[in-house]
C-alpha positions in Angstrom: 17.9 10.5 14.6 15.8 9.2 11.8 14.7 5.8 12.0 15.6 5.2 8.3 19.3 5.8 8.7 20.8 2.2 10.0 22.0 0.1 7.4 19.6 -2.4 5.4 20.0 -6.3 5.1 21.4 -7.4 1.7 19.2 -7.4 -0.7 18.0 -11.0 -1.9 17.6 -12.3 -5.6 14.0 -12.7 -6.5 13.0 -16.3 -7.0 10.9 -15.8 -9.8 13.3 -13.3 -11.6 16.5 -14.9 -12.6 19.7 -13.4 -12.7 20.1 -11.0 -15.7 16.1 -11.2 -16.3 15.3 -8.1 -17.5 12.2 -6.0 -15.8 11.7 -4.1 -18.8 8.8 -6.2 -19.5 6.9 -6.3 -16.1 3.4 -3.5 -15.7 2.9 -0.5 -14.1 5.5 1.2 -16.3 5.1 4.1 -14.2 5.8 3.1 -11.0 9.7 3.3 -12.1 10.9 5.8 -9.3 15.0 7.0 -9.3 14.8 10.1 -6.2 13.7 10.0 -2.8 11.3 11.7 -1.4 8.8 10.3 -3.1 5.1 10.1 -2.8 3.0 8.1 -0.3 0.3 6.1 -1.3 -2.6 5.4 0.9 -4.3 2.2 -0.2 -8.0 2.4 2.4 -10.8 -0.3 1.4 -14.3 1.2 2.0 -15.5 -1.9 3.1 -14.0 -5.5 4.6 -12.5 -7.7 2.1 -11.9 -4.9 -0.1 -8.9 -6.1 -1.3 -6.8 -3.2 0.2 -3.5 -5.3 1.0 -3.7 -7.1 -2.5 -3.6 -3.9 -4.4 -1.4 -2.5 -1.5 1.4 -5.1 -1.9 1.1 -5.5 -5.7 1.8 -2.2 -6.7 4.9 -2.3 -4.1 6.7 -4.8 -5.4 6.3 -3.8 -8.7 7.9 -0.6 -8.3 10.3 -2.6 -5.6 11.4 -4.5 -8.7 11.2 -1.5 -11.4 13.2 1.4 -8.8 16.5 2.3 -8.6 15.3 3.5 -4.9 14.4 1.7 -2.3 10.2 1.2 -2.6 8.9 0.7 1.5 5.2 -0.9 1.6 3.7 -0.8 5.4 0.4 -1.3 7.7 -0.8 0.1 10.8 -0.7 -2.8 12.7 -4.0 -4.3 13.8 -5.7 -7.3 13.9 -5.0 -9.1 10.4 -1.3 -9.7 9.0 -2.5 -9.6 5.0 0.7 -7.9 4.1 2.9 -9.6 6.2 1.3 -12.9 4.9 1.7 -11.4 0.8 5.7 -10.4 2.0 6.5 -13.6 3.3 8.8 -11.6 5.9 7.9 -10.2 9.8 9.3 -7.1 10.6 11.1 -6.6 13.8 8.0 -4.1 15.2 5.0 -2.6 13.4 4.6 0.5 12.8 2.6 1.0 15.8 5.0 -0.1 17.6 7.7 2.3 16.2 5.3 5.7 16.7 5.6 4.3 20.4 9.3 4.6 20.4 9.9 7.3 18.2 7.0 9.5 20.5 8.8 8.4 23.6 12.4 9.3 22.4 13.9 6.5 22.3 15.9 4.0 20.2 15.1 1.8 17.1 17.6 -0.4 18.1 17.6 -3.8 15.8 16.3 -2.2 13.1 12.7 -1.6 11.3 11.9 -3.2 8.2 12.5 -6.5 7.1 13.1 -6.9 3.4 11.1 -9.4 1.0 12.8 -11.5 -1.8 11.9 -9.0 -4.0 13.9 -6.1 -2.8 11.0 -4.3 -0.6 11.2 -3.1 2.3 8.3 -4.4 4.6 6.9 -3.1 8.2 4.0 -5.4 9.0 4.1 -7.8 11.5 1.6 -10.7 13.8 -1.5 -9.2 14.4 -2.2 -6.6 17.5 -5.6 -6.0 18.7 -5.0 -3.4 21.5 -2.0 -1.0 20.6 -3.2 2.8 20.1 -0.1 4.2 18.7 1.0 8.3 19.5 -0.5 10.4 16.8 2.3 12.2 16.5 4.6 8.9 16.0 3.1 7.5 13.3 3.3 11.2 11.5 7.1 10.9 12.3 7.6 7.6 11.5 5.8 8.0 7.4 7.6 11.5 7.3 10.5 10.6 7.6 9.4 7.2 5.6 8.7 9.3 2.5 12.8 11.1 2.5 14.4 7.9 2.4 12.1 6.3 -0.3 10.8 6.3 -3.5 7.7 5.5 -2.7 6.1 5.0 0.4 2.5 2.2 0.0 0.2 2.0 2.9 -2.3 -0.5 3.7 -4.8 1.8 5.2 -6.7 -1.1 6.2 -11.2 0.6 6.2 -10.2 3.2 8.4 -11.7 1.8 11.4 -8.6 3.0 13.6 -7.3 6.1 14.6 -3.8 4.7 13.4 -5.5 4.6 10.0 -7.2 7.9 10.0 -3.6 9.2 11.3 -1.7 7.4 8.2 -4.4 8.8 5.6 -3.8 12.5 6.8 -0.3 12.4 5.8 -0.5 10.2 2.8 0.2 12.6 -0.6 -2.2 10.1 -2.9 -5.2 7.9 -1.9 -6.4 4.8 -3.7 -9.7 3.9 -2.4 -10.9 0.4 -3.3 -13.6 -2.0 -3.0 -15.7 -4.9 -4.7 -17.2 -4.2 -7.8 -20.7 -5.4 -6.9 -23.9 -2.9 -5.8 -23.6 -3.7 -2.2 -20.3 -2.7 -2.1 -20.9 0.4 -3.7 -23.6 1.0 -1.1 -20.9 0.6 1.1 -18.5 3.0 -0.2 -20.7 5.7 -1.0 -21.3 6.0 2.9 -18.2 5.7 4.1 -17.3 8.7 1.4 -20.2 11.3 2.1 -18.5 11.7 5.6 -15.2 11.9 4.2 -14.6 15.3 3.0 -13.4 15.5 -0.6 -9.1 15.5 -0.1 -6.6 18.1 -1.2 -4.6 15.1 -2.9 -5.0 12.9 -6.1 -7.8 10.1 -5.6 -8.5 7.4 -7.3 -11.0 4.8 -7.1 -10.0 1.3 -7.5 -13.4 -1.5 -8.2 -11.9 -4.9 -7.7 -13.9 -7.5 -10.0 -15.2 -10.5 -7.3 -16.2 -12.7 -11.4 -19.8 -10.8 -11.5 -21.2 -8.1 -13.3 -20.3 -5.5 -12.2 -22.0 -2.1 -11.8 -20.4 0.5 -14.3 -23.1 3.2 -13.7 -23.0 3.1 -10.3 -19.7 2.9 -10.0 -18.3 6.1 -12.4 -21.3 7.8 -10.3 -19.2 7.3 -7.3 -16.3 8.1 -8.6 -17.4 11.0 -9.9 -19.0 11.7 -6.2 -14.6 12.4 -5.6 -14.0 13.6 -8.7 -11.5 10.7 -9.2 -10.7 8.2 -12.0 -12.1 5.2 -11.8 -10.2 2.2 -12.8 -12.0 -1.7 -13.2 -9.2 -4.5 -11.5 -10.0 -7.8 -13.0 -10.3 -10.6 -10.6 -6.6 -12.3 -10.4 -5.0 -15.3 -8.3 -3.9 -15.4 -5.4 -0.6 -15.2 -4.6 -0.1 -18.6 -2.8 -0.8 -19.8 -6.2 1.2 -18.3 -8.3 4.5 -15.9 -8.5 4.2 -12.7 -7.1 4.7 -11.2 -10.5 2.6 -13.1 -12.5 -0.5 -11.8 -10.6 1.6 -8.5 -10.6 1.1 -8.8 -14.8 -3.0 -10.0 -14.5 -3.7 -6.6 -12.8 -1.5 -4.5 -15.5 -3.7 -1.9 -16.3 -4.7 -1.0 -12.4 -1.1 -0.8 -11.7 0.0 1.4 -14.6 -3.1 4.0 -13.7 -1.6 4.2 -10.2 1.3 4.6 -11.8 -0.2 7.6 -13.2 -1.6 8.6 -10.3 1.4 8.7 -8.3 2.8 11.4 -11.6 -0.5 13.8 -10.7 
């Protein structure tokens, strides 16, 4: 049985989107999905602290509010819990846990995802340090996720673990994320030099850290990957303002990601 065929918990109304409020003015108009199966976007940090979890959640929650079909965001487990913290919910098991059960042909009792206040499905949990999920199990869960959702967004970390790399292999689209600084460009180039050009659409997202962005170096890096370059402004923390207001600050970035999904 596919792990996404069980009944979803009732969708809760967002506190920041009152009943009757229109979502037409929200950013990321390219993130409206109306059918399944949909794309699987991997958001990958090219260095630590790049902001992959932030962009993954902003993209997914914007799509969830605007779409007429379910949207899923997940991470691969691991020692951080940024995605679960941003969503404000914790799934009963992580992607790594689910992959192990699927690989062993064990039932996914108790459900697989949580649902946040915006109706976004979330597979993310508490930090994990020793889990090494089965490769085929990870691929199976993510492929089934695509079948059941208009968009699946994966927080791919920094590709430091085998599960991150496995998840990248099944993604249909990839957004590479780095801070807009000289040192980040240097580190990112070393990573990308080790990754062969993909046969899937790519996007380079440079997140402002408040300093002057090295535009020339960023463009060279994007050209190296034959990927569009998008500059993301510095945004407020989710704990300081409603997430949909934060998404408004990142409107152009989200629209660019939406455009990537149409390729």
